[in-house]
C-alpha positions as CSV (number, residue, x, y, z in Angstrom):
1,M,16.4,-4.1,-0.7
2,A,16.9,-3.2,-4.7
3,V,15.4,-4.4,-7.4
4,A,17.1,-4.3,-11.0
5,A,15.8,-3.5,-14.2
6,A,16.7,-4.2,-18.0
7,P,18.6,-1.4,-19.0
8,T,17.3,1.2,-21.0
9,A,17.8,4.7,-22.1
10,H,14.5,6.0,-21.9
11,A,13.0,9.0,-20.2
12,A,11.0,8.2,-16.8
13,E,7.4,8.8,-16.0
14,T,7.4,9.3,-12.7
15,V,8.6,8.4,-8.8
16,R,6.1,6.8,-7.0
17,W,6.2,7.4,-3.1
18,G,5.4,3.8,-1.8
19,L,4.8,1.4,1.4
20,A,6.9,-1.6,1.9
21,P,5.3,-4.5,3.5
22,D,6.9,-3.6,7.3
23,G,5.4,-0.2,7.2
24,Q,8.5,1.9,5.8
25,P,9.3,3.6,2.7
26,L,9.1,2.0,-0.7
27,L,10.3,4.3,-3.5
28,T,9.7,3.4,-7.3
29,V,10.2,4.4,-10.6
30,T,7.9,3.6,-13.0
31,G,7.3,3.7,-17.2
32,D,10.7,4.1,-19.2
33,V,13.6,3.7,-16.1
34,P,16.7,5.8,-16.8
35,S,20.0,4.1,-16.5
36,V,20.7,5.9,-13.6
37,M,19.0,7.1,-9.9
38,Q,20.3,9.0,-7.5
39,W,18.0,8.9,-4.4
40,W,18.6,11.6,-1.5
41,T,17.0,11.7,1.9
42,C,16.3,14.6,3.9
43,P,15.7,14.3,7.7
44,P,14.3,17.2,9.4
45,S,16.4,20.1,10.6
46,E,19.5,18.4,8.9
47,A,21.0,18.4,5.1
48,C,20.2,16.1,2.5
49,R,22.4,13.8,2.4
50,A,23.0,11.2,-1.0
51,L,21.8,7.3,-0.5
52,I,24.1,4.3,-1.4
53,A,23.6,1.6,-3.9
54,P,24.0,-1.9,-2.3
55,G,27.0,-3.9,-2.6
56,T,28.4,-0.5,-4.5
57,G,29.7,2.1,-2.1
58,S,28.1,4.4,-4.9
59,S,25.6,6.9,-4.9
60,A,24.7,5.8,-8.4
61,F,22.0,3.2,-8.6
62,R,22.2,1.6,-11.9
63,D,19.1,-0.1,-13.8
64,I,17.2,-0.4,-10.3
65,V,13.9,0.6,-10.5
66,Q,12.7,-0.1,-6.8
67,L,14.3,1.0,-3.0
68,A,13.4,0.2,0.5
69,P,15.7,2.6,2.1
70,G,14.5,1.3,5.6
71,E,13.4,3.1,8.8
72,A,13.4,7.1,8.2
73,A,12.3,10.2,11.0
74,R,9.3,11.7,11.2
75,G,9.4,15.2,8.9
76,T,11.8,13.0,6.5
77,F,11.8,14.0,2.6
78,F,13.0,11.7,-0.2
79,E,14.2,12.8,-3.9
80,G,15.0,11.5,-7.1
81,T,16.5,12.1,-9.7
82,G,17.2,10.2,-13.1
83,Y,19.8,10.4,-15.4
84,T,20.8,8.6,-19.0
85,S,24.5,6.7,-18.6
86,V,26.5,8.8,-20.8
87,G,30.0,6.9,-20.8
88,G,29.8,5.3,-17.6
89,S,28.7,8.6,-16.0
90,A,25.1,10.3,-15.4
91,G,24.2,12.5,-18.2
92,V,21.2,14.1,-18.7
93,A,18.5,14.3,-15.8
94,L,15.3,13.0,-16.7
95,V,13.4,12.8,-13.5
96,E,13.3,15.4,-10.7
97,E,10.6,14.5,-7.7
98,R,10.4,15.1,-4.1
99,S,8.4,13.4,-2.1
100,P,5.4,14.3,0.5
101,M,6.4,14.6,3.9
102,W,7.4,10.9,5.5
103,M,5.3,10.7,8.8
104,G,7.4,7.5,10.1
105,R,6.8,3.9,10.2
106,V,3.1,3.5,9.2
107,G,0.7,1.7,11.5
108,P,-3.1,1.4,12.4
109,R,-4.0,3.2,15.8
110,N,-7.0,1.2,16.4
111,H,-9.6,-1.6,14.0
112,P,-11.7,-0.6,11.5
113,R,-15.2,-1.8,12.4
114,V,-18.2,-3.5,10.4
115,T,-21.5,-1.7,10.5
116,G,-24.9,-2.6,9.7
117,S,-27.1,-5.4,10.9
118,L,-25.7,-8.9,10.9
119,R,-28.6,-11.0,9.4
120,V,-29.1,-12.5,5.7
121,G,-30.6,-9.7,3.4
122,Q,-29.3,-6.6,5.7
123,R,-26.8,-4.5,4.4
124,L,-23.3,-4.1,6.1
125,R,-20.3,-1.2,5.3
126,P,-16.6,-1.2,6.5
127,V,-15.6,1.9,8.5
128,G,-11.6,2.3,8.3
129,A,-8.9,2.2,10.9
130,L,-7.3,5.0,12.4
131,W,-3.6,5.3,11.2
132,S,-0.6,6.9,12.3
133,G,3.1,7.3,10.7
134,G,3.6,6.6,6.3
135,W,3.2,9.4,3.9
136,A,1.1,13.1,4.4
137,D,-1.1,11.9,2.0
138,D,-2.3,8.3,2.2
139,G,-5.7,6.8,2.1
140,S,-7.4,4.0,2.4
141,T,-8.7,0.8,0.4
142,L,-11.5,-0.7,2.6
143,A,-13.1,-4.0,1.8
144,L,-15.3,-6.6,3.5
145,V,-14.4,-10.3,3.9
146,A,-17.2,-13.1,5.2
147,C,-15.4,-16.2,5.9
148,P,-17.1,-19.4,7.3
149,A,-16.5,-20.0,10.9
150,S,-14.4,-23.3,10.4
151,T,-11.2,-21.7,9.7
152,R,-9.9,-24.3,7.1
153,A,-12.9,-23.1,4.6
154,T,-12.5,-20.3,1.9
155,C,-13.2,-16.9,2.7
156,E,-15.0,-14.4,-0.2
157,Y,-15.1,-10.8,-0.6
158,L,-18.7,-9.3,0.2
159,V,-19.4,-7.1,-3.1
160,T,-21.6,-3.6,-3.8
161,A,-24.2,-3.2,-5.8
162,Q,-22.0,-2.2,-8.7
163,N,-19.7,-5.7,-8.1
164,T,-17.2,-4.2,-6.9
165,V,-14.6,-5.0,-3.8
166,T,-13.2,-1.8,-2.3
167,G,-14.8,1.3,-1.2
168,P,-17.1,2.4,1.3
169,G,-20.5,1.2,-0.3
170,P,-23.2,-1.2,1.2
171,R,-22.4,-5.0,0.8
172,T,-25.9,-7.3,1.1
173,L,-25.6,-10.6,2.7
174,T,-26.8,-13.4,1.3
175,R,-28.3,-16.8,2.6
176,K,-24.7,-18.3,1.7
177,H,-23.5,-16.1,4.6
178,R,-25.8,-17.6,7.6
179,G,-23.7,-18.5,10.2
180,W,-20.4,-16.9,9.0
181,L,-18.1,-14.2,10.1
182,V,-17.5,-10.8,8.8
183,Y,-14.3,-8.8,8.9
184,A,-13.4,-5.2,8.0
185,V,-10.4,-4.7,6.3
186,D,-8.7,-1.3,5.4
187,H,-5.5,-1.3,3.4
188,R,-3.2,1.7,3.8
189,T,-2.5,3.1,0.4
190,P,-0.6,5.7,-1.0
191,A,-1.9,8.7,-2.6
192,D,0.2,7.8,-5.8
193,G,-0.7,4.1,-5.5
194,P,-1.1,1.7,-6.2
195,A,-4.3,0.3,-4.9
196,P,-4.3,-3.2,-4.0
197,E,-5.9,-5.4,-6.6
198,L,-8.9,-7.1,-5.2
199,E,-11.5,-9.2,-7.2
200,P,-14.8,-10.5,-6.5
201,G,-14.7,-14.2,-5.5
202,P,-12.5,-16.2,-2.9
203,A,-10.4,-14.4,-0.4
204,S,-8.1,-15.2,2.1
205,R,-8.8,-14.8,5.6
206,P,-7.5,-11.4,6.8
207,I,-4.3,-10.9,8.4
208,A,-3.2,-7.5,9.6
209,S,0.3,-6.0,9.0
210,P,1.7,-2.5,9.6
211,V,0.0,-1.6,6.4
212,V,-3.2,-3.8,6.4
213,A,-5.6,-3.3,9.5
214,V,-8.0,-6.0,10.5
215,S,-11.2,-5.9,12.6
216,K,-12.5,-8.2,15.1
217,P,-14.8,-10.4,13.7
218,S,-18.6,-9.5,13.6
219,G,-21.0,-12.5,13.8
220,L,-22.6,-14.9,13.2
221,V,-24.2,-14.0,10.5
222,R,-28.2,-14.5,11.4
223,S,-31.1,-15.6,9.4
224,A,-33.6,-13.0,8.3
225,K,-36.6,-11.8,10.7
């Protein structure tokens, strides 16, 4: 899969090594995008080979800012080089980067957990899942989602004392949450981002995916003692 960008002749800031929704690598150029990118995949114990731009038969990815190369073996590295375009061919190299090691398709090995007392006025914390695959330096973005028992009702994020949604810090249950269920959610996040942008307020009922781990429901939340 490739996404086109408007042509430009400025220098790229960086290459971002991300995660596609299916748990496979996602390669993105950020900042001012060069006119031509060339990508290489370097499997373990093999020579690097150029990736081919979809539908072109060429290794020159013109005005394309994002590439999902598909399944890659554990131990693979990727390299990206961006060029200006001079007379229809690659010109001056503007950016050259090498990825962290790819550890195979990412996925949770277990469920994240909700810890603490499920009573109004008490504090809860999310505990992340264990993961396999992905980039060697991936991390986690943690959240707690509270949902009414009815699956048709709207859920909401539980927030910290600083009114933030993400992180391992405690969240306090209020009277509103009596009779609700609570989920811990762990978003697998590449070291160079982007982290999911989660804001206080309504939330979708959590759904697990290769890059999102969801706990079993905890609750129902009881009244304060």
